[in-house]
N, C-alpha and C positions, 0 to 999 in steps of 0.2 A: 369766578373772579369777576374783582372792581379794576376798571378801568376809565382813568379821566379824560377824557375826551374835549376840548375844547375847537367850539369849531364856531369864523368869527366870518357870518355873512354877507360883514357888513365891508371887511375887512378886501383892504385891492391885491393886498401881498399875502402870499399863505404859501407855508413852505411845499407842499401839496405840488406848483407850481415850477419850484427848482430843480423837480425831476425829471428827465424827458422820457418818461414811463406812462400807459395809459391807467392813469385811477381814477376809478369815480368812488363817490361817499352818496350815499342813499339814507333817508332815513326808514324810519319803522312803516312808513308807509308807500314805501319802492320810489318816494320821489328824488329823485336827481337833485343834490344841492348841491355838490363842488366840481368839480370838473377841474386836470391837471392839462394844459395848451391841446397837447397835444392827442384828447380821448374825444373820440369819436367816427374819427381816420377811419379802422374798422369797418365804419358801420356808411362810412360815404357821406359823415355827416362829422359840423364844425361842435367846441365843448361849448359853446354857446345855444347851439342847438341843442344842447342834451340839459342846460341849466333846465329843471323844472320840469320837466319832465315824468314823467310815471312807467317806471320798465314794466308794467304792466301792458302801459298800453304801444309802449313801443314790441313788447311780445306780441301781441294780440295785430300789428301794423306787419308784421313780418321781419323787425328789423335785425331782430335777433330771436334763436328761440334754445332752447328754456333762458328763463329771468330769473340770477342765480338768486338775489335777494330774500322772493318768498321760501327760499331751499334752508338759507343759514337761517333763519327766522323760526324755521320749523325744526330744523335739526337740533339747531342754539353752537355750532362747531365752525369751524373752516370747513369748508366745499371747493372739491376744484371739481371741473365740470370742461367740455369741448360745444362749446358756442356752434350754430350753426349759423350765417351770415344768410341779406337776403340771395344775394349773389352767388352760396352755395356752399362759398366759401368758410374754414374752417377757424375758430380760435378759443384757446385754447385761456379759460379766464379763473380766475382761484376770487372766492369771497371769507372776512374773514370780520365776526362778529365783533360788535361794540359794545357794550351793557352797560345801563344805568344802575343807579343805586339798590335797584328794587331786582339784579340779578334781571334786565327782560331784555335785549334787542331792540337799541336805543341806533344804532347805526349799522348800515355794513361799509363795506369799503372792501372793494372787488381792485382785480391789475388784471390785463391781460397783455396776449403775448398771440400770433398773427402766429397758428397751426407752422403755414406754407415755412414759416423763418425758425422756426422749430428743427421738421425739417431738414430744412438744408443742415442746419449745424449736426443734427441727429446723424448724414448722411457724412458731413463730414468725419463723425464723432468715428464713424461705423469705417469707413477709409483710413480713419488712422488706426482702427482696434487691427485692422486687418495687417497694417504695413506693422506695428506692431507685433502681429501674432507672424507675420513671414522674417522680418529680421529677429524675435528670435528661434525660428527654426532652423535660421541661416546660421546662429549665434551653437547653437546645440549641434548643427551638424559640426560646424569650426573645433566645438570644442571635441566630439567624437571622432572625429582627423585625428586630431593633432593635442593631446591632453599632458598640459604638465601643473604638478602641482607639488609646489617649494625640493627643485630639485630633480621629480620623477617624472621620466620622458615616457610617456605614452603612447607609442606610433602603433607597439605590433600589436595584432587584438591579446594575445595574454594576458602583456600588460595594461593593456582598456578594460580584459575581463576583471584582472586584483584591482585595479582602481573602482568598480562598478564593485566589486562585492566590499575593498574597504569604505565608500561611500553608504552602503547597505548598512554597515552593524553601527558604523560607527558614535550613530543619539543613542545605539542600545550598551547598557552597563553589563556584555556580556563577555568573556572573558576568550581573550581571542589569541591564537598563535600563527605564527608567519616561518616558514621552511623556505628555508633558500642555501646560495653556497654565501663566502665571504664575499660581503662586497655587492650584492645584487640590489640594495637597498632597505634593507629589512628596516634598521631604524630610522629612517626616513620616514618610510611607508606608517612606520609605527608611530612617528609624530603628525603624522598625520593624520589619521584616527582619531589620537587623543584632538587635534584641533578644530575637530567635525566634529567631536561629543558632547554629550551636556554638560563637562566636568572641563570645556577646554577653559575657560580662567586658573584653572586650576593648576599645581607644578608636575613636571615631566619628570620622573625619578626614572635612570637609565641605572641599573640596578648588572655588572659584569660579572654574572657565579662564578665562572671558570676564576677568579683575581680573591673568594675568598676564603677562606681556609676554613674547614668541616668544624674543629677549634671555635671561631667567635662565629661562625654562621650565624646562630640565633640571635646571639646578642648588636649583631649587623642587623638585621630584620626588624627585628621590635626592639631595640634600644635594653638599654638597660640603670641602672641606681647603685654605683660601691665608691664609695667610703665620701657618700656624699654626691663625687658625681656625677652628671644626669649625662647619657646618651643615646641621643637621641635615633632610632632605630628610621631606614629606609621606608620603611609602612608608613609611621609616620609623621614624616617628611612626604608622603606620597598623598596624603588622605584627602578628599574629596580633590582630586588630579588621577592620573594615572601611574603605577607602577611598573617597568616596563624590564623585563624578566630575560638580560639576552645570555643565551647560551645554557638555556637550561638540563640538556644534556650532559653540559659540561659534567653536574654535579656526582659526587658520591653518590651511591641507592641511601650511604643515612645521612646523610645532606638531605636530601631529596625528603627525606623521612621529614626532615626539621621547615623543609619551606613548606611541605602540609600543612603541618599543624597550623603554623604560622600563620598561611592565607585561611586558611577554617577561622581563623580567629576574628579576622580583620575585612574581610572580602568585598566586606558592602562598606566600606570604606574612600575606596578608589575603585578607578578601574585595571583590570588587569592585562595587562601583553605581556607572552614571551614569544619568545625565540630562539632555532636551530638550525644548523648548518643542515644536518643529517632526516630523514625522516621518521618519526618516533612510531610511527606502527612499525617498521622493521627494529629499532630499538627497543621496543615492547616486545615482542617475538623474541627476541634474543634476549629477553632478561636484563636489559644495562638501563629499563628506565624503569622505571616503577607504576604499575598499570591505572593505581589510584591518581596516581598525579595524573598522570597524563590523562581520564576521564575529567579531572579538574583547569587543564588546563584549555585541555584539544575539543572546545564548545564551538566555536567556530574556525577551522583551518582556512592560511590564504599561502597559499605556494607561489613562489615569487620564479619563474625559469629563469637560465643563468643569460649571458649576454651573448652567449654561443650560438645560441637557440631564439635570439631575438637580431636578426641582423638590423629589422627598419628602425630598433631602440639603438642600437650601435651604433650604425650611421651617422643618427641625430646626437651621438653623444662622443661621439668623435669630433665632430663641427662644432658641435658648443664649445668642447674644447680649448680646440684650437681661438676662438673669438675669443673666450673666459684671457688667455694668456697670454696672447698678442696685447690686451688691452692693457692685462696688471704690467706686462713688461715694456707697453710702449713697441712692439715689434711689428711689424708687418712679416708674414708668416701664408703661404698658402701650402697642401699637401697637395704632389703628381699623383695622376691616376693610378699610377701604378701602385707606387705605396698604399694611398687612400683604397685601392683592387685588397693589398695584402694586411693589410689592417682588416679587412672585413670578417681576413677569414681567419685571425690568429685565435687558438685556445681559451685566451684572455681567460685562465682561470681564478684572476685575482678580481674580475669584473672591474666593479663602477672605479676601486684605489687601482689596481694593475694601468684602466687607460686612462685614466688622468695623472697618473704619475710617468706615463711612458709620453704622452702628450703635450704633458711643458716641459719633460728633460727635449723632445726635437723642438719644438717652440725655442730654447735658450739656444740649444747647442748648435742649431743649422746658421751656417754661414752665409746663406742665401736665399733670396726669396721663397725661393722653389724646394719644401722639403723632397728627398728621395729616400728611396728604401738605402740609398748611400748610408744617412743620416739615422737608422738604425743601428742599437746597440748589436754587439757581436751576438749577442747571445739569444738576437730575434732575426738574424739573417738564414735561409734556410740553403746551406753549403749542399745539401742534396737532396732539391728541390723536390728531384724525381723518384729517389729511391735507388737509380742503378747501382750501389753498391749491396742490391738487394738482389740481384741476381745474381743466378749461379750461372757462369760462361759454360762453363766443363760440360760437354755432355750438350749443348744446346748451338742451332748453329747463328748465324749473326739473324736472316728474317728473323728470326725464331723469335730472339730477343730485344729484337727492334719491333714486334710485334704486340712482345708484353709493353713494354715502355709509351707506344701509341694508345694500348686499349686505358692503363694509366691516365693516361697526359687525359683522356677525355674522360675518363670518372669522374674525378674531379674537376673539369670545366663542364660535365653536367649540375656537381655540384654547387655553381659559383653560379650558373647563368639558367634562367629562364625558357628560354627563347633556344630552336636550333639556331637560330639567326644570330645573336648574340656571342652565344659558343663558335660561329664560325668567323665573327671580326673578332675574337681574342685567339683564336687559334690562325688565324692569318690564311684559311683555306676556306670555299664555296659552300654555300650552303645543303646544296645537294647533298657535297661529301663528307660533311658531319651525320648527314644524314646515314646516308649507306654503310661508314664506318659504323658507325651507336645502333644500325643494324647487323655486321656485323661480327658485334662482340656481345648481339641483344640485349643494349641498352635499353 
């Protein structure tokens, strides 16, 4: 490669002197013809001391070793090496060849840095890298401790496992089946998988299978062209995106056949996610779901537990909804401890939907800042908390009836508390008494 180099030996000002860098130019014979004003400091010399000197002679005197000019001339390419100074210090030096018209190395431009400076920089970078690594670990720990994605709360181990499975399968265009009760968040999880997938920029088309009559299912899925009118089907809309089939178990056997036929024709054009409230294995065993459709959809199954089995998530969800609705309606509301405890032990058959509905109702209808159990709608209040009317009085003595009540109270308290100390505090008795009574009833 031809490089034009204009070196003006008699010029008083050079571009080279405008840089606070250690830059030296030697000719083909190793004579130093140019040097920046700080050159030589690395070797205990001044720039004037270097001008006119031969790098071969400086090397022979032990000023530095090895000289870079002869190496660049011999290999005719850029060379980087570490020089050793007279005092034993190290210098990182880079030599760059400049060619004449005959493609011979006419000049060598070299620039150097004290290795000690680089080591300090390297040490700083190592510390910075270590700090970044520590921060990443802390962030990962926090992420594991409390993962929330688009409305999904994952404080419980089971929900963290669900999110891990979703994250693992998201990059793959493999069919995913979600199973869980109404309101556990299947649609939200389906959207999360879509957003983390290869077709995340494509459409997310949600199809309520239960709402489509059998007679028009095929037309709704693949579209039609009748009397000059074009009907775009769900599968066309979902191209290069996700087709979410909600409640596929609600389809009749005939509709299941239509769905399977349609999916086989278009399966490579979109991602398929399906969901059911009931376990598909049991439905297949009961001959209520086609086995071939099961194998088509049920490649990666993900099961979501109901909220009543995830108290850690339920607790966070209740508090989140309290905060959300207080902000939305500009109200100041808090839950009493008794009410919060009561909410944590409800059945919540509607899961998220029911929790959201009830909390919004409590926030907006409570007349005081603190929401209590008295604010609960009547059908949520336990009139027969301990089930006393279930005990047969006839033929039993009062002590025996009281023991039965005590046994049931202890059983409920044990389910709600993690330790006997918590049970004692809840029941208003001593911890040794709790232990003694648990032993009495073999709990």
